[in-house]
N, C-alpha and C positions, 0 to 999 in steps of 0.2 A: 606199795601202795595197799598190802592188805597185811596188817602188823600179824593177822590170827594163822596164817599160813607157816606153819613151824619147815624150818630148813632140813630137807631130807638127805642133801647130800653129806655123806660124812659118818652116817650113822653106823653102829654096830651092834646086831647084824645088821645087815643091808634093809633098807625100808623095803617093806613088804608090798602088796598090791592093796592091800585094804588103806595102807598109810595113803601111798599116791592116789589112791581114788578119794580119801578125804582131802586131800590136798587140792586136788582137781576140781571138787563139788563146792569147797569153799570158795574156791578164784571163781568159779563160774558164778554162784552165786552173788559174789561181789561184785562183778563187773555188768550182770544182768538186773541185778535188782532183784533178781526174785528167791525169796526165802523160802516159799513152799510154792511146788508145784501146780497147776492146775491142769485140766483137760487141755487146756488150750498151749501150754506151755511145757509139758511134759515130756512130748517127743523130742523138741528142739535141745532141751535141755539137757537128757541124758544123752544124746549124742554129742552134744558139746563135751560133757563132762569125760567120756569115751573119748575124745578125742584130744583135749589136753593132758589126761593121763597116758594118753599111750605116747606123746609129745614128750611129757615129763620122764617117762621110763627112759624113752630114747637119750634125752637129755642127759640124766643120771648116769647110764651105759657107757657114755662117750667122753664125761669129763673126767681129769684125772685125782686120784684121790685127794681128798683134804688133807692137809696137813695137821690139823685142829679139828675136832670134833664140834659139831654144832653146839652151842650153850643151852640149849633147850629140847627136851625129847618130844616128838610127836602124841599129840594128846590121847591116840589109842594105846600105846607104851605106860603111858599114866594112868590110865586105866586099869590096865591091868596087871600094874603093882600092886594097886589098892587093895 
């Protein structure tokens, strides 16, 4: 659906809370069509980001380890290496 969301499962070290939130935020932007929140959309958008991030953490915690690491690094890791 959204090619900009990086795979977080199988990262070493494991995905950070910031990486999970960034992926959740990108997902919510994509499905809602809200690129920048307004007074009318901010509360619902932030609530959705928190719910998606929590569901993502739960999912990643319950899946078995990957045999092969993801092909790309999350953007936040790329920024810290530069």
